[in-house]
C-alpha positions as CSV (number, residue, x, y, z in Angstrom):
1,M,12.1,116.4,17.9
2,S,15.3,116.0,15.8
3,N,16.8,113.5,18.3
4,K,13.7,111.2,18.3
5,I,13.1,108.3,16.0
6,S,11.1,109.1,12.9
7,P,7.3,108.6,13.5
8,F,7.4,106.6,10.3
9,H,10.2,104.2,11.3
10,T,9.2,100.6,10.5
11,S,9.6,99.6,14.1
12,R,6.6,101.9,14.9
13,S,4.4,100.9,11.9
14,L,1.9,99.0,14.0
15,N,1.1,102.2,16.0
16,F,-0.9,103.5,13.1
17,V,-3.1,100.4,13.1
18,K,-3.5,100.3,16.9
19,L,-4.0,104.0,17.4
20,F,-6.5,104.8,14.6
21,A,-9.8,106.1,16.1
22,N,-8.0,106.5,19.4
23,R,-7.1,109.8,21.1
24,E,-3.5,108.6,21.1
25,Y,-3.6,108.9,17.3
26,L,-4.0,112.7,17.7
27,K,-0.7,112.8,19.7
28,L,1.0,110.9,16.9
29,L,-0.4,113.4,14.3
30,I,1.1,116.2,16.4
31,E,4.4,114.4,16.4
32,V,4.2,114.1,12.6
33,A,3.4,117.8,12.3
34,Y,6.5,118.6,14.4
35,Y,8.5,116.2,12.4
36,R,7.5,118.0,9.1
37,H,7.7,121.6,10.4
38,P,9.9,121.7,13.5
39,T,10.3,125.5,13.5
40,N,7.2,126.9,11.7
41,T,4.2,127.0,14.0
42,T,1.7,128.2,11.4
43,K,2.6,125.5,8.9
44,R,2.6,122.9,11.7
45,L,-0.9,123.9,12.7
46,K,-2.2,123.9,9.1
47,L,-0.8,120.4,8.6
48,L,-2.5,119.2,11.8
49,L,-5.8,120.7,10.8
50,R,-5.7,119.2,7.3
51,S,-4.7,115.8,8.8
52,L,-7.8,115.9,11.0
53,F,-10.1,117.1,8.2
54,W,-8.9,114.3,5.9
55,F,-8.2,111.9,8.7
56,R,-9.0,108.7,6.8
57,Q,-6.8,109.6,3.8
58,T,-4.0,110.9,6.1
59,F,-4.2,107.7,8.1
60,E,-3.9,105.5,5.0
61,W,-1.0,107.5,3.6
62,H,0.9,107.6,6.9
63,K,0.3,103.8,7.2
64,Q,1.7,103.4,3.7
65,I,4.8,105.3,4.5
66,S,5.5,103.5,7.8
67,T,5.0,100.0,6.3
68,S,7.0,100.6,3.1
69,P,10.8,100.2,3.5
70,L,11.4,102.6,0.6
71,L,9.0,105.3,1.8
72,S,10.0,105.1,5.4
73,A,13.6,105.6,4.3
74,L,12.8,108.4,1.8
75,V,10.8,110.4,4.4
76,L,13.9,110.9,6.4
77,T,15.3,113.3,3.7
78,H,12.0,114.2,2.0
79,K,9.8,115.3,4.9
80,G,7.3,116.9,2.5
81,L,6.2,113.4,1.6
82,V,4.2,113.5,4.9
83,E,1.6,115.9,3.5
84,K,1.8,115.2,-0.3
85,P,-1.8,113.9,-0.7
86,H,-3.0,117.2,1.0
87,K,-1.9,119.3,-2.0
88,C,-2.4,119.4,-5.7
89,Y,-0.7,116.6,-7.5
90,L,-0.3,115.7,-11.2
91,R,-3.6,117.4,-12.2
92,M,-5.5,120.4,-10.8
93,D,-8.8,118.5,-10.6
94,Y,-7.7,115.4,-8.6
95,S,-9.5,114.9,-5.3
96,I,-7.6,113.9,-2.2
97,N,-8.7,110.3,-2.7
98,E,-7.4,110.4,-6.3
99,R,-4.1,111.9,-5.2
100,L,-3.7,109.3,-2.5
101,T,-4.4,106.5,-4.9
102,K,-1.9,107.9,-7.5
103,L,0.9,108.2,-4.9
104,I,0.4,104.7,-3.5
105,N,0.2,103.2,-7.0
106,H,3.3,104.9,-8.3
107,Y,5.5,103.6,-5.5
108,S,4.0,100.1,-5.9
109,I,4.8,100.1,-9.6
110,F,8.2,101.7,-9.2
111,T,9.4,99.1,-6.7
112,S,8.0,96.2,-8.8
113,R,9.5,97.4,-12.2
114,F,13.0,98.4,-11.1
115,E,15.7,96.3,-9.5
116,D,16.7,97.2,-6.0
117,H,20.1,98.4,-7.0
118,L,18.6,100.8,-9.5
119,I,16.1,102.1,-7.0
120,Q,19.0,102.8,-4.6
121,Q,20.8,104.7,-7.3
122,I,17.8,106.7,-8.5
123,V,16.3,107.6,-5.1
124,F,19.2,107.7,-2.6
125,G,22.2,108.1,-4.9
126,K,23.2,110.6,-7.5
127,G,20.7,109.3,-10.0
128,L,20.8,106.8,-12.9
129,S,22.9,108.2,-15.7
130,L,20.9,107.5,-18.9
131,A,23.1,109.1,-21.5
132,R,26.2,111.2,-21.8
133,I,26.4,113.3,-24.9
134,E,29.8,114.6,-25.9
135,I,29.6,117.4,-28.5
136,S,33.3,118.1,-27.9
137,P,35.7,117.3,-25.1
138,E,34.8,120.7,-23.6
139,D,31.0,120.5,-24.2
140,V,29.2,117.6,-22.6
141,F,25.5,117.0,-21.8
142,G,24.1,114.4,-19.4
143,L,20.7,112.8,-19.0
144,T,19.9,111.5,-15.5
145,L,17.0,109.8,-13.9
146,T,16.5,110.9,-10.3
147,T,13.8,111.4,-7.7
148,V,12.2,114.8,-7.2
149,D,12.4,117.2,-4.2
150,D,9.8,116.7,-1.5
151,E,7.7,119.8,-2.6
152,C,7.2,118.6,-6.2
153,K,3.6,118.3,-7.4
154,E,4.3,117.2,-10.9
155,G,5.5,113.6,-10.3
156,E,7.8,111.5,-8.3
157,L,10.6,110.9,-10.8
158,A,12.5,113.2,-13.1
159,I,14.7,113.0,-16.2
160,R,17.2,115.9,-16.1
161,L,19.3,117.3,-19.0
162,H,22.3,119.2,-17.7
163,R,25.8,120.3,-18.4
164,P,28.6,119.8,-15.7
165,N,28.4,122.2,-12.8
166,E,25.4,124.1,-14.4
167,P,21.7,124.2,-13.6
168,E,19.4,121.8,-15.5
169,L,18.5,122.8,-19.1
170,A,15.3,120.7,-18.9
171,I,13.5,118.6,-16.3
172,L,10.7,116.2,-17.1
173,R,8.7,115.0,-14.1
174,F,6.5,112.0,-14.2
175,S,4.8,109.2,-12.2
176,F,3.7,105.6,-13.0
177,L,-0.1,104.9,-12.9
178,P,-2.0,101.6,-13.3
179,Y,-3.9,101.1,-16.5
180,K,-6.1,98.0,-16.9
181,N,-3.6,95.1,-16.7
182,G,-0.6,97.4,-17.4
183,I,0.8,100.8,-16.5
184,N,0.8,104.3,-17.8
185,L,3.6,106.9,-17.6
186,Y,2.1,110.3,-16.7
187,I,4.1,113.4,-17.4
188,G,3.0,116.1,-15.0
189,G,5.6,118.8,-15.9
190,I,8.4,119.8,-18.2
191,Q,10.5,122.7,-17.1
192,G,13.4,124.6,-18.6
193,P,15.9,126.9,-16.9
194,R,14.8,130.0,-15.1
195,G,16.4,133.3,-14.3
196,I,18.7,135.7,-16.0
197,G,20.2,134.3,-19.3
198,S,17.9,131.3,-19.4
199,K,16.8,132.0,-23.1
200,E,20.5,132.3,-24.1
201,K,21.3,129.0,-22.4
202,I,18.5,127.2,-24.3
203,K,19.6,128.8,-27.6
204,N,23.2,127.7,-27.1
205,A,22.1,124.2,-26.1
206,C,19.8,123.9,-29.2
207,K,22.8,125.0,-31.4
208,A,25.1,122.4,-29.8
209,L,22.4,119.6,-30.1
210,S,21.9,120.1,-33.9
211,G,18.7,122.0,-33.5
212,L,17.1,119.7,-30.9
213,S,15.4,121.4,-28.0
214,P,16.3,120.3,-24.4
215,N,12.6,119.5,-23.9
216,R,12.5,117.2,-26.9
217,L,15.6,115.4,-25.7
218,V,14.3,114.6,-22.2
219,L,11.0,113.5,-23.8
220,E,12.8,111.1,-26.1
221,S,14.7,109.6,-23.2
222,C,11.4,109.3,-21.3
223,L,9.8,107.5,-24.3
224,A,12.7,105.1,-24.4
225,L,12.2,104.3,-20.7
226,A,8.5,103.8,-21.3
227,N,9.2,101.3,-24.1
228,C,11.8,99.5,-21.8
229,L,9.2,99.1,-19.1
230,K,6.4,98.0,-21.5
231,V,4.3,101.0,-20.6
232,D,0.9,101.0,-22.3
233,Q,0.4,104.7,-22.7
234,V,2.4,107.9,-22.2
235,L,0.2,110.7,-21.0
236,V,1.0,114.4,-20.7
237,V,-1.0,116.9,-18.6
238,S,-2.8,119.6,-20.6
239,D,-2.5,123.4,-20.1
240,K,-5.8,123.4,-18.4
241,Q,-4.9,120.9,-15.7
242,Q,-1.2,121.7,-15.2
243,V,-0.6,122.4,-11.5
244,F,1.9,125.2,-12.0
245,K,0.2,126.8,-15.1
246,N,0.3,130.2,-13.5
247,K,3.9,130.1,-12.3
248,H,7.0,128.9,-14.0
249,N,5.4,127.6,-17.2
250,K,4.0,130.9,-18.4
251,H,5.9,130.7,-21.7
252,F,5.5,127.0,-22.3
253,S,2.3,125.4,-23.7
254,Y,1.8,121.7,-23.1
255,D,-1.0,121.8,-25.7
256,V,1.2,123.1,-28.4
257,F,4.2,120.9,-27.5
258,C,2.1,117.7,-27.5
259,S,0.2,118.6,-30.7
260,E,3.6,119.1,-32.6
261,L,4.6,115.5,-31.5
262,E,1.4,113.8,-32.7
263,G,-0.2,113.8,-29.3
264,R,-4.0,113.6,-29.2
265,L,-6.3,114.8,-26.5
266,N,-8.2,111.9,-24.7
267,Q,-11.6,112.0,-23.0
268,N,-10.0,112.8,-19.6
269,G,-8.3,115.9,-21.0
270,D,-4.8,114.5,-21.1
271,Y,-2.6,114.2,-24.2
272,Q,-1.6,110.7,-25.3
273,L,1.7,110.5,-27.0
274,P,2.9,107.7,-29.4
275,L,5.5,105.5,-27.8
276,F,7.7,106.2,-30.8
277,I,7.4,109.5,-32.5
278,E,7.4,109.3,-36.3
279,R,10.2,111.3,-37.8
280,K,10.3,113.3,-41.0
281,K,11.8,111.3,-43.9
282,R,15.2,112.2,-45.2
283,E,13.9,112.6,-48.7
284,D,11.5,115.3,-47.5
285,T,14.5,117.3,-46.2
286,P,16.2,119.9,-48.5
287,C,19.6,118.7,-49.6
288,K,21.4,121.5,-47.8
289,R,19.9,120.5,-44.5
290,R,20.5,116.8,-44.7
291,A,23.8,116.8,-42.8
292,K,22.1,118.5,-39.9
293,Y,19.2,116.1,-40.2
294,Q,21.6,113.2,-40.0
295,R,23.3,114.5,-36.9
296,K,20.0,115.3,-35.2
297,H,18.4,111.9,-35.8
298,A,21.5,110.0,-35.0
299,L,21.6,111.8,-31.7
300,L,18.0,110.9,-31.0
301,D,18.7,107.3,-31.9
302,A,21.7,107.2,-29.6
303,V,19.9,108.8,-26.6
304,Y,16.9,106.4,-27.1
305,K,19.1,103.3,-27.3
306,N,21.4,104.3,-24.5
307,T,18.4,105.0,-22.2
308,L,17.2,101.5,-22.8
309,L,20.6,100.0,-22.0
310,M,21.0,102.0,-18.8
311,S,17.4,101.2,-17.7
312,V,18.1,97.5,-18.0
313,W,21.6,97.2,-16.6
314,G,22.4,100.5,-14.9
315,G,25.9,101.7,-14.6
316,Q,27.7,104.5,-16.4
317,A,26.1,105.8,-19.6
318,D,28.1,105.5,-22.8
319,L,29.0,108.5,-25.0
320,C,26.4,109.4,-27.5
321,G,28.7,111.7,-29.6
322,P,30.4,113.0,-31.6
323,L,28.2,111.2,-34.1
324,E,28.6,110.4,-37.8
325,P,25.3,108.6,-38.5
326,Q,24.5,106.0,-41.2
327,F,20.8,106.0,-42.1
328,N,20.7,102.2,-42.6
329,Q,21.5,101.8,-38.9
330,T,18.6,103.6,-37.5
331,W,17.5,102.0,-34.2
332,Q,13.8,100.9,-33.8
333,P,11.8,99.9,-30.7
334,G,12.2,96.2,-29.9
335,D,15.9,95.9,-30.5
336,I,16.6,95.7,-26.7
337,E,14.7,93.5,-24.3
338,P,12.9,95.5,-21.6
339,V,13.3,95.2,-17.9
340,Q,11.4,92.2,-16.6
């Protein structure tokens, strides 16, 4: 199968239209199953059975992949895209029809809101560098917007905080969803490092970042991106609906995290965050902590503004530190024109 052309190649897109409700379509589904799981017979059979059980939704998704230049190219390296609507996605309670709709809408919004060169950089390149934070010449952090791996159920894009040659300190995964005449940004997962020494890594990062947690930093960058794209709402999944609530997020509560950032629970059971989180006033901070307060909020301002600049023009992110902030220069939303 590896020597054959992808079943989702644009030159074969009409096959999905012609072969639907035809026994030849079954042969094409078998070919897709082999394409996804070339060596695992059990997984291949399960995929085929799910594709037949949800044949209408599977047909619509495969048709979407084959007719989209972005998806037909992405599926070459992300073969899990083939069966994504078959599995939990964004929320535990979404039906397959809802999962299918969310996936199609995300890629439609993504391709319409980002320039082609940015899409290439985010999806097929090393990612879009949003900010580079230099604490010292030997201690540098980076924020990067990338695509996710093909098994991810928490969104299609990710903002990653990392140090050079080290695993990510925080990953925020999200998708774009339609909302009335605009769009929502839906955060399906926030994940820190795992494994031995992960707590120590977070502790060291917080110390270097003037008390800011890695999760807060990736969220701040995400809010900047939301403002840049004129997003109507930023929504975050709740503990009850999080798709990996019993696995790698045992020690992280979305409910607590969102409540601390002025998030409010909506009627659908998601948290809605403000597009710009109100900060504690300098006057309310004890005098002995004001220097740390200045460094912390100057860093937030720099990350926020730099994310906007990179989202508009792309390229290499500027340095966000070392920082000696001035409080009369605090950046506010609206200073940078968003992507058109």
